[in-house]
C-alpha positions in Angstrom: 168.2 219.1 261.1 167.1 222.4 259.6 167.4 221.9 255.9 167.0 225.5 254.7 170.3 226.9 256.0 173.0 224.6 257.3 176.5 223.3 256.8 178.2 219.9 256.6 181.8 219.3 257.7 183.7 216.3 256.2 187.1 214.7 256.2 187.2 215.0 252.4 185.1 217.1 250.0 185.5 216.0 246.3 185.5 219.0 244.0 185.8 218.6 240.3 189.4 219.6 240.2 190.7 218.9 243.8 189.9 217.3 247.1 189.5 219.5 250.2 190.6 218.1 253.5 188.5 218.9 256.6 186.3 221.4 254.9 182.6 222.5 255.0 179.8 222.9 252.5 177.3 225.6 253.3 173.8 224.9 251.9 171.0 227.4 251.7 167.5 226.9 250.2 168.7 223.7 248.4 171.8 225.3 246.8 175.5 225.3 247.6 176.1 228.7 249.1 179.8 228.3 250.0 182.7 225.8 250.2 184.9 226.5 253.2 188.4 225.0 253.5 190.1 223.9 256.7 188.9 225.0 260.2 187.2 228.4 259.2 184.0 229.0 261.1 180.6 229.3 259.3 177.6 231.3 260.5 174.7 228.9 260.0 171.7 227.7 261.9 173.0 224.1 262.0 176.3 222.4 261.5 176.3 218.6 260.8 179.6 217.2 261.7 180.8 214.2 259.5 184.5 214.5 260.1 185.2 210.8 259.3 183.2 210.9 256.0 183.6 212.1 252.4 181.2 214.2 250.4 180.9 213.6 246.7 178.6 215.2 244.1 175.5 213.1 243.5 176.0 210.9 240.5 174.1 211.1 237.2 173.1 207.8 235.5 172.3 208.7 231.9 171.5 205.1 230.8 169.5 202.7 233.1 166.6 200.3 232.5 165.6 199.2 236.0 166.6 198.0 239.5 165.3 196.2 242.6 162.8 194.1 240.6 161.4 197.1 238.6 161.7 197.9 234.9 161.0 201.2 233.2 159.1 199.2 230.5 156.5 198.3 233.1 155.2 201.9 232.3 153.7 202.8 235.7 154.6 205.3 238.4 155.6 202.6 241.0 158.3 201.1 238.8 160.0 204.3 237.9 159.6 205.6 241.5 161.2 202.5 243.0 164.1 202.7 240.5 164.6 206.3 241.6 164.6 205.3 245.3 167.1 202.5 244.7 169.4 205.0 242.9 169.3 207.5 245.7 170.2 204.7 248.2 173.2 204.0 246.0 174.5 207.5 245.5 172.8 208.5 242.2 170.8 211.7 242.4 169.7 212.2 238.8 168.9 209.7 236.1 167.7 209.2 232.5 165.5 206.1 232.3 166.0 204.1 229.1 163.2 202.8 227.0 164.3 199.8 224.9 163.1 198.0 221.8 159.6 196.6 222.1 156.3 197.0 220.3 155.5 200.6 219.3 152.6 200.6 221.8 154.8 199.5 224.7 157.5 202.0 223.8 155.1 204.9 223.6 153.5 203.9 226.9 156.8 203.8 228.6 157.8 207.2 227.2 154.5 208.7 228.2 154.9 207.3 231.7 158.4 208.7 232.2 157.1 212.2 231.2 154.2 211.9 233.7 156.7 210.9 236.4 158.9 214.0 236.0 159.2 215.9 239.2 157.1 213.4 241.2 159.5 210.6 242.2 160.8 210.2 245.7 164.4 209.4 245.0 166.8 210.4 242.2 165.5 213.1 239.9 164.4 212.2 236.4 166.1 214.4 233.8 164.3 213.0 230.7 164.2 209.8 228.6 166.8 207.8 226.8 165.4 206.0 223.7 167.5 202.8 223.1 165.9 201.3 220.0 164.3 200.2 217.8 166.7 201.3 215.1 169.6 198.9 215.5 171.4 196.2 213.5 170.6 192.5 214.1 174.3 191.5 214.4 175.0 193.5 217.5 171.5 193.7 219.0 172.5 192.3 222.4 169.3 192.0 224.4 167.2 194.0 222.0 164.5 191.7 220.5 165.5 191.0 216.9 161.9 190.6 215.6 161.1 194.1 216.8 164.0 196.0 215.3 162.7 198.5 212.7 163.6 200.5 209.7 164.1 204.2 210.4 161.0 206.4 209.7 161.1 210.1 210.7 157.4 210.2 211.3 157.7 207.3 213.8 160.3 209.2 215.8 158.1 212.2 215.8 155.5 210.0 217.5 158.0 209.0 220.2 158.9 212.6 220.8 155.3 213.5 221.2 154.6 210.5 223.5 157.5 211.7 225.8 156.1 215.2 225.9 159.4 216.5 224.5 161.4 215.0 227.3 163.7 212.7 225.1 167.3 213.7 225.8 169.0 210.9 223.8 168.2 208.6 221.0 170.4 205.6 220.3 170.7 204.1 216.8 172.9 202.2 214.4 174.3 204.8 211.9 174.6 202.3 209.0 170.8 201.9 208.7 169.1 203.5 205.8 167.9 207.1 206.6 170.2 207.2 209.7 172.0 210.4 208.7 168.7 212.2 208.0 167.4 211.1 211.4 170.6 212.2 213.1 170.3 215.7 211.6 166.6 215.9 212.5 167.3 215.0 216.1 170.2 217.3 216.5 168.1 220.2 215.2 165.6 219.3 217.9 168.3 219.5 220.6 168.3 215.7 221.1 171.6 213.9 221.5 172.3 210.9 219.2 174.1 207.9 220.6 175.7 205.3 218.3 175.4 201.7 219.2 174.1 198.2 218.7 175.9 198.7 215.4 178.0 197.0 212.8 179.0 200.4 211.3 182.4 200.8 209.6 184.9 203.5 210.7 183.7 205.7 207.8 180.0 205.3 208.6 180.7 206.3 212.2 182.7 209.3 211.1 179.8 210.4 208.8 177.4 210.1 211.7 179.5 212.2 214.1 180.0 214.8 211.3 176.2 214.9 211.1 176.0 215.6 214.9 176.0 212.3 216.8 178.0 212.7 220.0 177.7 209.6 222.2 178.8 206.0 221.9 176.4 203.5 223.6 178.2 201.3 226.2 181.5 201.5 224.4 183.0 198.2 223.2 179.7 196.4 223.8 177.2 196.0 221.0 179.5 197.5 218.3 182.0 196.4 215.6 185.4 196.0 217.2 188.8 197.4 216.4 190.7 195.7 213.5 194.1 197.1 212.2 192.7 197.4 208.6 189.2 198.4 209.5 189.1 200.4 212.8 185.3 199.9 213.0 183.0 201.6 215.4 185.4 201.2 218.3 188.2 202.8 216.3 186.0 205.8 215.6 185.1 206.2 219.3 188.7 206.0 220.4 190.0 208.5 217.9 187.3 211.2 217.8 187.2 213.6 220.7 183.7 214.8 219.8 182.3 211.5 221.0 181.4 211.0 224.6 182.1 207.3 225.4 179.6 205.5 227.7 181.4 203.0 229.9 180.0 200.2 232.0 182.9 199.8 234.5 181.6 196.7 236.2 184.7 194.6 235.2 182.4 192.2 233.3 181.4 194.3 230.3 184.9 195.6 229.7 188.3 194.1 230.7 190.4 196.4 232.9 193.1 196.5 230.2 190.6 197.7 227.6 189.3 200.3 230.1 192.9 201.4 230.4 193.1 201.8 226.6 189.9 203.9 226.6 191.3 206.1 229.4 194.5 206.6 227.5 192.8 207.4 224.2 189.9 209.6 225.3 190.0 213.0 227.0 189.1 212.4 230.7 186.0 214.6 230.4 184.6 212.6 227.5 184.1 209.3 229.4 180.7 208.8 231.1 180.0 206.0 233.5 176.6 204.4 233.0 175.1 201.4 234.8 172.8 200.1 232.0 171.3 198.3 235.0 168.2 196.1 234.7 165.6 194.9 237.3 168.1 192.4 238.9 170.3 195.3 240.2 170.4 195.0 244.0 168.9 191.5 244.0 170.1 187.9 244.2 171.0 185.7 241.2 167.9 184.2 239.4 165.5 184.6 236.5 164.5 188.1 235.5 163.4 190.2 232.5 164.9 193.1 230.6 161.8 194.6 229.0 160.2 191.5 227.4 163.4 189.5 227.2 164.0 186.6 229.7 167.4 187.0 231.5 169.4 184.7 233.7 171.6 186.4 236.4 174.5 184.2 237.6 177.2 185.6 239.8 175.6 189.0 239.3 176.1 188.8 235.5 172.9 189.1 233.4 172.6 187.2 230.1 169.9 186.3 227.6 169.3 182.7 226.5 171.8 183.1 223.6 174.5 184.2 226.0 174.4 187.9 225.2 175.0 190.3 228.1 171.7 191.9 229.1 172.4 195.1 230.9 174.1 195.0 234.3 173.4 194.7 238.0 175.8 197.4 239.0 175.4 201.0 240.1 177.6 204.1 239.5 179.1 204.2 243.1 180.3 200.6 242.6 181.9 201.5 239.3 183.6 204.6 240.8 184.9 202.6 243.7 186.2 199.9 241.4 188.1 202.3 239.2 189.7 203.9 242.3 190.5 200.8 244.3 191.1 198.2 241.6 192.7 200.3 238.8 194.2 203.2 240.8 192.3 205.8 238.9 192.6 209.3 240.4 189.5 209.7 242.6 188.6 213.1 241.1 188.7 211.7 237.6 186.6 208.6 238.5 184.0 210.7 240.3 183.8 213.2 237.4 183.0 210.3 235.0 179.8 209.7 237.0 178.9 213.3 237.8 180.5 216.3 236.0 180.9 214.6 232.6 177.3 213.5 232.2 176.1 216.9 233.5 178.4 218.6 230.9 177.2 216.4 228.1 173.6 217.3 228.9 174.4 221.0 229.3 173.5 220.9 233.1 177.0 221.5 234.6 175.9 224.8 236.1 173.1 223.0 238.0 174.2 219.5 238.9 177.2 217.2 238.7 179.8 219.1 240.7 180.2 220.6 244.2 180.2 224.2 243.1 178.8 227.4 244.6 175.4 228.0 243.0 174.8 224.4 242.0 172.0 222.3 243.5 173.0 220.6 246.8 172.8 217.1 245.2 175.3 215.4 247.4 176.3 211.9 248.8 178.0 211.3 252.0 180.1 208.2 252.0 182.2 206.2 254.5 185.8 205.0 254.0 184.5 201.9 252.1 182.5 204.0 249.6 179.2 203.1 251.2 176.4 205.7 251.2 175.6 207.1 254.6 173.3 209.9 253.4 172.0 211.2 250.1 170.8 214.8 249.6 168.8 216.2 246.7 168.4 220.0 246.7 169.7 219.9 250.3 166.9 217.5 251.4 167.6 214.1 252.8 166.2 211.4 250.4 168.1 208.5 251.9 170.0 207.8 255.1 171.6 204.6 256.3 
């Protein structure tokens, strides 16, 4: 197939605000040149007919640690590249690998490696780094090693930013820690998003952090102080403040469907971002694995540390989208946007990726009626086919 100028026809094309039946997408030089409805003809060099399939925008995973036996903390090209290929196979075309709490040397090595890998991987594109740690509270640390959690020091974060070559997009922290507000203001001035999580913060502490510029909640409901009717806590702040993007692991393990329903009723639909938070066991059988340096047991596809804490997930964004549509009856456009347009908008990339729009990159996934990937395209080029 000529991949410089061609068109794909499909039974359904999922735009950000509607679904086109029996339409075509015209792709030229890696970009979407036109979106054609119904049976109108297109003048292209090649037409690829997928009349029984659906075309979705490529998904964007803004929080992932590993997959397919590889972990970002291994800090080499092979591990990050293999994660990128796994993601492409499962419908994700862009991602932000997450560096978690470890020794400073290991964290800096992992950040440097991600920067080196930018533009070189064979699957999903790397957008930048997500720094998840080490500035968390012990009470809600999850799989973050307690002995390696640290006090906030601005000079230390400058070192992380330098190691990543300026490619850190998001820093996650607990806003109740000393110097947290100063760090939030510093990061926001640098154009870096601040995500609040692994936190025992009160409602007021969360409000102060958001007022200072923090705009994301780390895997909402997990690793944070819950809702109480006299102290709304971190969860209460996320549910009631429309400035906050809420990360959601919609694997039906991390969050009960009824609680997902509460989030969907409380938050504007464009403020919910599906993330996988996947670790190296994603795509593999149950067994013993690691998340960073932490030993993890996966049983019935659920990853837990020795003390029973959930340790990331084994899911992917396409599974989450399919689950929201088929198990909860969520509007397909809304579910898809949570994995594509919303994260693109949060990162300021909505005019490049995240939607099937004229002028955007042709980052697309072609799926069958069971939401299984048939082909993945990045900038119009085939990076995976079944």
